N, C-alpha and C positions, 0 to 999 in steps of 0.2 A: 180247181180254180181256173178261170178262162184266161185265154192268151190277152184278151182286152184288159183283164184287171192287172196283169203283169205290167203291161204297157202303161197303164195309168199310175201304178205304183212307182215304175222307174221315172217317170216324167216329173212325179211330185218333188223329187230331189230332197233337199234340203227341209222343206216344209214337212215332209212325211217323216224325216227322222227326227225333227223336233217333238213329234208326238210321244207321249208315254207310252211304254211297252205294254199296252193292253188289248193289243189286235186291232185289226181294221174293221171299224163298225159297219161299214157297207158289204163287206164280205161276210161278217158274223150274221148279220140280218138274212142274208141269202141262204146260210147254211143251218139255221135252226130247225127247218123241217126234215134235216138229215140226222138230227141227234138221236132220234129214236132208234135208228138201225144201229147206231154205235153202241147205244147203251144196252141192246139186246144181246151184245156179246159178253155174257156174264162170265167173270173170271179172267177176263183179257184186260191187262194192263200193260200199255206201251208206252216206254219211256225214251225220248230222244236223247242221244248222247253226242256232243258236239266239241271235238278238240279243236283248238284254234289258235293261230298265231300270227300276229299282225295282218288282221283282217279289215283294218280301217273301218269304214261305216257298214260293211256287208253283214257282220254279225248282227247287228240291229235289225236289219231287214229280215235275215233268216229266222230270228226269235219272233218278229211280228208275223211273220206267215206262219209259224207253228202255233201261235195263240189263236188265230183267227177261229172263231166257233166255240173257243172254250171248252174243248173235248179232251185235252190232255192235262192231266193232274200235275205231272212234274216234267222238268226239263234239266238236264245235266249239262254244264258247260265247264270244259276244262281248258284253263288258258295256260297256254305252254309259255309263260312269262314274256307275253307281248310287250313291245317297246313303244307301240304306237297308239296306246290307251284304247283299243278296241273294245274291252270289256268295261272301261270306265265309262263309256258312252251309254252303256245299257243301264245304269244305276246312278244314284244320288251320290253327293261327295262323302257324305258320313258313311254310306255303305261301301264305297270304294275304301276309305281309310280302314274300315274294319276289316274288308277282305285282305288288304296289305298286312294287317296285324295278325289276324287268325290263319289266313290260307284257305278257308272254307266259309262261305256264308249261303244263308238261303234268303231270298227276297221274294215277296208275293206280288205278282201283278195279275191277279186273277189266277194264273198258273203258277205254281211254286218253282222258281229257277234257282238251282243249286249251282253256285259258282265254286271252282277250285281253282287256286293259284298258289302253289306251293313248292316249285321246282321246275327244272327243265327235264323232260322225258322223252320228247319227239312224238310222233303220231301214233305209234304202237302203244307206247307207255302211257299216253293220255286215253287212247281207247280202253286199255286193260283198267286204269282207275276209274273211268268213268263208268264202264260196264259194271265193275264190282259195285259201285254206289248205286247205280240204277237197281241192279237186283237186290241189294239190301233194303232198298226203299219199297220192294215189293212188285218190282216188274216181272211180268212173264215173258216179255219180250223187249230187248233194247234195240232201237232204231239208230244205227250210226251214219252221221252225216257231216260233211265238212262245213266250216263257219261261213262259206260263200255259197251255199245251196239254198234254194227256195223250194219248198215242198208244202203241199196241202196237208194239213193236220189229219183230215179224213183219209187221205191216202196212206199216211203213216199207220194209222189204225187198221186199214184194210190190208196192208202189207203184213203187219204183225198176225192178224187173223189167219192169213194163208200160210204164213211161215209155221205158225203152231199147228194148223190141220196136217200139213204135209211134212212136218219135221225137216224144214229146209231153211236155207238162207234165201230171203226173197227181196229183189230190188226193183224199183220203178225203172222206166225207160228214163232218159236223159235227153234234155234240150239246152241250149245255150241261154244263159241268162239275157242275152241281147236277142230279144224275139224274133226278128225277122232274119237272123243271120246264119242259123244252124238248123240240120235236121235232126230227126230223133234217132236216138242211140239205143240199140237193144241189148245191154249188157255187154259182156266182154268175153274174149277168147284169150287164155293162157298159151304161150308159144315161145318157140326160140326167138330171140333177138340178137341179130349179129353184133351188136355194140354193148348191148346191156346183158346179155347171155339169157334172160327171161324178160319176156314183156307181156303185158296185157293190152290187147288192141280192142278198140270198139267194134261191135256189130252194128254197121252204120245203116244197113238195109233190111227192112221187115223180111224174114224168110218167106217164101211162098207157103200156102196153106198146107200143101202136100209133104212139106219138110218134117222128118221123123222127130226133130227136137220139139215141135208143139205138143204139149201134154193135153191142151184142149184149145179152143179159138183163142184164149186170152192169155195162157200162161206158156213161156218159152223156156225150155231147160238150156241153160248156157254153161260155158267151159271157163268162166272167169268172172270175178267180181270187179266192179269200177267203183272207186270211191266217189266219183262225180255223182253218181246216182243216189248214192246212200243205200243202206240195205239193213233189213230186219232180222236180228239173230234171237231165237227163243232161247230161254233159260237151258232147257234141256240139251240144244245144240252147243251152247256155250260151254257146257261142262262136258261134251264129247270131244270138242276141239281144243280144249284147255286154253280158251280165250286168245289174247295176244301175248306174246311174250315181251316182258318188259327189258329183257336183256337186247333185243332187236329194234330198240325204239327210235331210230333216227326217222326223218321224214322221207320215207321212199321205201319201196320193195314190199308195203305191207299188203297190198292186194294180191301179189304172189304168194306171200306167205299164208294169209287166210284162205285163198283158193286151193292151196295144196292141202293144208290142214283138213279142209272140208273133204277133198277126196280121200284122203286117208281114213276119214271117219265115215265114210259112205253118206255124205250129207249132201243132198241135191242143191244146185244152185238154180233159182228161177228168177225169170223176168216177167213182171207182170205188165203186159202191153197196155192196159187200160190206165195206167198210173204213170204219171211223169213228174220229175223234178227238174229245176233249172239250175245250171251251174255257171259260175263265173269262171271262164277258162282262162288259164295262166297266159295264153298268147295276148290276152286284152289286158293283162296286169302289168304296170310299170314296176310297182313295188312287190315284194313278197320275201320269201325266204331265201338266204344265201347260205350255203355250206360249202366247206372245203371239198376237193377231190377225195381226199382221204376219207372223210366223214360220209361222202355220197357211196363210196365203194364198200365202207364198213357194213352198210345196210346189207349189201349182197353177200359178202362173206359170211356175215352174222347168221343170216337167215338160211342160207344153204348148210352152214355147219349144223345150225338148230335142228332142221328138219330131216337131214339124212344120215344114215349110218356112218361110221369111220370109214369104211371101205368105199362106200359111193363118193363120199366127199373128197377122199384122197386120189381115187382113180378117175373120176369123171370132173369133179367141179374144180379141184384144185389146179389143174394146168389152165383150165379156161381163164380163172380168176388171176393167177400169175401173169397170164400173157397181156392182160388188161391194166392191171393195177396191183403192184405187190411192193410193200415196205416193211420194215421192222415193226412199225407200229400196227398194221393190220395183221402180220404174223403172230404177234404177242397176244392180240386181241382175240384170236381164234383158240388161244390156250387159257382164257380166262376162266377161273373156277366157276364163276356165277353162270357163264354161258353154258359150260360143259354140265354142270348140274341141272340146269334147265333142260337141257337136250336128253339127259338121261332119265328126266322125270317124263318127259313127253313120249319118247320112241314106245315104250310098252303100250301107249294108248291107241296106236295105229291099227286099223283093222284090215289094210290092204297091203300086199308087199310093193316094194319100190319099183319093180320091173313093170307092174301094171300102170304106174304114174308115167314112166316113160312111154310106154306104148300108147297111152292116151294123149299126152301132150307133145312129144317129140317124135312121133312115128316116122317122120322123114329123115331122122338124124341118127340111124342106127350106128353109124360109125362113130359116134360120140360115146356110145353108152353100151353097145351090144357085147355081151361077154364081160362086162365090168361090174355088173350088178346082179 
């Protein structure tokens, strides 16, 4: 999808949002000649999964972009109990009443859109529920993206094809929703963050051609996933990494979680430089999600408790977590039976030792972990 099209769509404003969610006709006509290439991918079924919370009118734009071209059969939207009626804008009054009553409905706008709204889960839990439904619907790959990301439906299909061919998690590059203001981002890097302990930063410049991370001229192997890009996860990979953990389901630290699980499962992370998504960055958002500091830090405590053994958590992570945020609520949460049961189920699935993770992602901080793992 061209930059010009994004600019025209943004300028249309309220008039564009009043359209029924059947896709953009101008864009659809231009893409009809590409449908043959998609239909040749026999056995490929990619279903987008969109967790959302208070997305205002951006969810409507996200769905409209995905339905351009009518090449996606299903879309899954998991509403994490939004209070701004972002999902209600996407359906008729009687459909909204039915969703409120039943918690899950399917509406057809050329593409079948499955809405789920039956509890507060956070982004991890929402992605888990949405991914489980997508694979029950017959998906071979689920494409996870935020409710404020615009991405071409054909790029979604192509990322899914590459992910299945390479048994990897594949993401497009990322641009800002505001066309003229941002540069392209090539995936992310997981590493040390002084305040947050672990952070995933953008690769903001295209690496030179001689960089060994290039698999070929279009595919770049990266060391971190960015939710702003969106990413395709095949069913076989989903099973190997055990999906997201519903026990670590607050809105935060999820990219650190899934990047680490992919590393332990020997699943490569790839950025396709030919594809792009557009993300409405939080710096431009006046509204959004507000959580307490305890809830914010619970995500970090829970994810690190879930991913690593008792010895590593106690000797490496616990002193760092205590130095930043510690109270009885967090301490009790780390001993919750559900979290410990999920951790015990996950740890035997790992295919690589923890020391390799530290050597890969924290090579310059041996003082933190050397001799402790």
